[in-house]
C-alpha positions in Angstrom: -56.1 33.7 -110.6 -57.2 30.8 -108.5 -54.3 31.1 -106.2 -54.8 34.9 -105.8 -58.4 34.5 -104.9 -57.6 32.3 -102.0 -54.8 34.5 -100.5 -57.1 37.3 -99.3 -56.0 40.8 -98.6 -52.5 41.4 -97.2 -52.1 42.3 -93.4 -50.8 45.8 -92.6 -47.2 46.0 -91.3 -46.5 46.1 -87.5 -45.3 49.3 -86.0 -43.4 49.5 -82.6 -44.2 52.3 -80.2 -41.7 55.2 -80.3 -40.9 56.7 -76.8 -42.1 60.2 -76.5 -39.7 61.2 -73.7 -35.9 60.9 -73.8 -34.3 58.1 -71.8 -32.1 59.5 -68.9 -28.5 58.4 -69.0 -27.4 55.6 -66.6 -25.4 56.6 -63.5 -23.0 54.6 -61.5 -24.0 53.8 -57.9 -22.5 55.9 -55.1 -19.3 54.6 -53.5 -19.7 52.5 -50.4 -18.4 54.2 -47.3 -16.0 52.2 -45.0 -17.7 51.8 -41.7 -16.6 49.9 -38.6 -18.2 46.4 -38.5 -20.8 45.8 -35.9 -20.0 43.5 -33.1 -22.5 40.7 -33.2 -20.9 38.6 -30.5 -22.9 39.2 -27.2 -19.9 38.0 -25.1 -17.4 40.5 -26.4 -18.2 44.0 -25.2 -18.1 46.8 -27.8 -15.7 49.6 -27.5 -16.9 52.1 -24.9 -19.7 49.8 -23.6 -18.0 48.1 -20.7 -16.0 51.0 -19.4 -12.7 49.6 -20.8 -10.6 52.3 -22.4 -7.5 51.2 -24.3 -5.9 54.5 -23.8 -6.2 54.3 -20.0 -4.2 51.1 -19.7 -6.6 48.3 -18.6 -10.0 47.3 -17.3 -9.3 48.7 -13.9 -10.0 52.1 -15.4 -13.4 53.2 -16.6 -16.6 52.6 -14.9 -15.2 50.5 -12.1 -11.7 52.0 -12.1 -11.9 53.6 -8.7 -13.7 50.7 -6.9 -10.7 49.4 -5.0 -9.3 52.8 -4.4 -12.5 53.9 -2.6 -12.1 54.5 1.1 -15.3 52.6 2.0 -14.2 49.6 0.0 -10.8 49.5 1.7 -12.5 49.7 5.2 -14.9 46.8 4.3 -12.0 44.6 3.1 -10.0 45.3 6.3 -13.0 44.5 8.5 -13.6 41.2 6.6 -9.9 40.3 6.9 -9.9 41.0 10.6 -13.1 39.0 11.2 -11.6 36.0 9.3 -8.4 36.1 11.4 -10.4 36.4 14.6 -12.5 33.4 13.7 -9.4 31.3 12.8 -7.8 32.3 16.1 -10.9 31.4 18.1 -11.1 27.9 16.4 -7.4 27.3 17.1 -7.7 28.3 20.7 -10.8 26.3 21.5 -10.6 23.3 19.3 -6.8 23.1 18.5 -6.1 21.2 21.7 -8.4 18.4 20.5 -7.7 18.5 16.8 -4.3 20.0 16.5 -3.8 19.2 12.9 -2.6 21.9 10.5 -2.6 21.7 6.7 1.1 21.0 6.4 0.8 18.2 9.0 -2.1 16.7 7.2 -0.3 16.8 3.9 2.6 14.9 5.4 0.3 11.9 6.1 -0.4 11.6 2.3 3.3 12.0 1.3 3.6 8.4 0.1 5.1 6.7 -2.9 4.3 3.5 -4.8 7.1 1.7 -3.1 5.9 2.7 0.3 2.3 1.6 -0.4 3.4 -1.9 -1.5 5.8 -2.3 1.4 3.2 -1.1 3.9 0.6 -3.5 2.6 3.1 -6.3 2.8 4.0 -5.2 6.4 0.3 -5.1 7.5 -0.3 -8.6 6.2 3.0 -10.2 7.1 4.4 -8.4 10.2 5.9 -11.4 11.9 9.6 -10.9 11.0 9.8 -7.2 10.6 12.5 -5.3 12.4 13.0 -2.6 13.6 9.6 -1.0 14.6 10.9 2.3 15.9 10.1 5.4 13.9 12.8 7.5 12.4 13.2 11.0 13.6 13.9 14.1 11.6 16.7 16.4 12.7 17.4 20.0 11.9 20.3 20.5 9.4 21.4 23.6 11.3 21.2 22.8 15.0 20.8 19.0 14.8 17.8 19.0 17.2 14.9 16.6 16.7 12.1 18.3 14.7 9.7 15.3 14.7 9.2 12.1 12.7 10.0 11.5 9.1 7.2 11.3 6.5 5.8 7.9 5.4 7.7 8.2 2.1 11.0 7.9 3.9 9.9 5.7 6.8 8.0 2.4 6.5 7.0 2.5 10.2 5.3 5.9 9.9 1.5 5.9 9.8 -0.1 7.3 6.7 -3.6 8.3 5.8 -3.5 7.2 2.1 -3.9 3.5 2.7 -6.6 3.8 5.4 -8.7 6.2 3.3 -8.4 4.0 0.2 -9.2 0.9 2.2 -12.2 2.6 3.8 -13.6 3.7 0.4 -12.9 0.2 -1.1 -14.8 -1.4 1.8 -17.9 0.7 1.1 -17.8 0.0 -2.6 -17.1 -3.7 -2.2 -19.9 -4.1 0.3 -22.3 -2.5 -2.2 -21.0 -4.7 -5.1 -21.5 -7.9 -3.0 -25.0 -6.8 -2.0 -25.8 -6.4 -5.7 -24.4 -9.8 -6.5 -26.6 -11.4 -3.8 -29.6 -9.4 -5.1 -30.2 -7.3 -1.9 -28.8 -4.0 -3.1 -30.8 -0.8 -2.6 -29.6 2.8 -2.8 -29.7 3.3 1.0 -27.1 0.7 1.6 -24.2 3.0 0.6 -25.2 5.5 3.3 -25.8 2.8 5.9 -22.5 1.0 5.4 -20.5 4.3 5.3 -22.2 5.6 8.5 -21.7 2.3 10.3 -18.0 2.1 9.4 -17.4 5.8 10.3 -19.2 5.3 13.6 -16.9 2.3 14.4 -13.8 4.3 13.7 -15.0 7.2 15.8 -15.9 4.8 18.7 -12.5 3.2 18.4 -10.6 6.6 18.5 -12.7 7.8 21.5 -12.0 4.6 23.4 -8.3 4.8 22.6 -8.1 8.5 23.7 -10.0 7.7 26.9 -7.7 4.9 27.8 -4.7 7.1 27.2 -6.2 9.8 29.4 -7.0 7.4 32.3 -3.5 5.9 32.1 -1.9 9.4 32.0 -0.3 8.6 28.7 1.0 11.9 27.2 3.2 12.0 24.2 3.7 14.1 21.0 1.7 11.8 18.8 -1.2 13.4 16.8 -4.8 12.3 16.7 -4.2 11.5 13.0 -1.8 8.7 14.1 -4.5 6.9 15.9 -6.9 7.4 13.0 -4.4 6.0 10.6 -3.7 2.9 12.8 -7.4 2.3 13.2 -7.9 2.3 9.4 -5.4 -0.5 8.6 -8.0 -3.1 9.8 -10.0 -2.5 6.6 -7.3 -4.3 4.6 -8.0 -7.6 6.4 -11.7 -7.0 6.3 -11.6 -6.6 2.5 -9.6 -9.8 2.0 -12.0 -11.7 4.3 -15.1 -10.4 2.4 -13.6 -11.3 -0.9 -12.6 -14.8 0.2 -16.0 -15.5 1.6 -17.8 -14.3 -1.5 -15.7 -15.8 -4.3 -14.4 -19.0 -2.7 -17.0 -21.6 -1.7 -17.1 -22.7 1.9 -17.2 -20.9 5.2 -13.9 -22.6 6.3 -11.8 -20.4 4.0 -13.6 -17.3 5.2 -12.9 -18.1 8.8 -9.3 -19.0 8.2 -8.7 -15.7 6.3 -10.4 -13.7 9.0 -8.4 -15.3 11.8 -5.1 -14.8 9.9 -5.8 -11.1 9.0 -7.0 -10.4 12.5 -3.9 -11.9 14.0 -1.6 -10.0 11.6 -3.4 -6.7 12.3 -3.3 -7.2 16.0 0.4 -8.0 16.0 1.1 -5.0 13.7 -0.8 -2.7 16.1 0.9 -4.2 19.2 4.3 -3.4 17.8 3.5 -0.1 16.1 1.6 1.5 19.0 4.4 0.8 21.4 5.9 4.3 21.0 2.4 5.8 21.8 1.4 3.7 24.9 4.9 2.9 26.1 7.1 5.9 25.2 10.8 5.7 25.9 10.6 8.6 28.3 8.6 6.6 30.8 11.5 4.2 31.4 13.8 7.0 32.5 11.1 9.0 34.3 12.1 10.5 37.6 9.6 8.5 39.7 9.8 5.6 42.0 10.3 2.1 40.6 7.1 0.8 42.0 4.9 3.4 40.4 6.7 3.1 37.0 6.4 -0.6 37.0 2.7 -0.5 37.9 2.0 2.0 35.2 3.9 0.0 32.7 1.9 -3.1 33.5 -1.4 -1.3 33.1 -0.4 0.2 29.8 0.7 -3.2 28.5 -2.7 -4.7 29.5 -4.5 -1.8 27.8 -2.4 -2.2 24.6 -3.1 -5.9 24.5 -6.8 -5.5 25.0 -7.0 -2.8 22.3 -4.9 -4.8 19.8 -6.6 -8.2 20.2 -10.0 -8.0 21.9 -11.2 -4.7 20.5 -9.9 -5.4 17.0 -11.5 -8.8 17.0 -14.9 -7.4 17.8 -14.7 -4.4 15.4 -13.4 -6.5 12.5 -16.1 -9.1 13.0 -18.8 -6.4 12.9 -17.4 -5.0 9.7 -17.2 -8.4 8.1 -20.8 -9.4 9.1 -22.3 -6.1 7.9 
């Protein structure tokens, strides 16, 4: 009885709510329809958006399909083509006599090989015992007539533009490096050195052409031949600058300069013989007195250009 008095009344049972409405049956989701995927790449045009129709056979059809078939476009292209040809003809007629260098001719000056470059550098630095100096001619395989001179790859005596251009660029870079080593480099020095070297080359070419005009020297050589020969001096200038910067003492610098100058002068004296003293002048149909007098003047001009002019120009390049 004691235990029953402490239990208390019993709790009523729990009742869960009963749904008053019926639960609808579960249905499966509708089938997914197969649609064409959207093109999210902005660089790939969607079908029909760029005027390209696969059934028409290419991008030329569509929105711009008739552009090049239009009469106005054809007339415009023809007028532009005629204007370009007229401009090219005008330049060739007015400036071709001064700078008669075509693209195939210019490419032939860069037709060199590794063997040629090494042999040419050795020839410029050690020209004392080289023979012969005459350039080799190129003959036609059909008629056998002379068509000009052979390319530098096949003739060690032919002038090239590869070595002068590389030497010119190396001179500018070496001058800038040496200026930085001595602590006097500034950004304007590149333009100053390049402008001065270019002006020296232009002055030299103009003086050479003026001398040839005053002495009535006419030959088939190109202006690029004279530019190439004027660029070989940079080889000696580079060696002199390196000797003066990396070897202590001014005596070594002066010795290297005198040797490279003498080698370059002798090289030009023998190489420019076919320009200043062409073989046709010997057998010219003129009097012996006139031919001998012209020959003496041309020899004096060649000597002054090869020795006096080259000494002054090389010294200016070294001192800069």
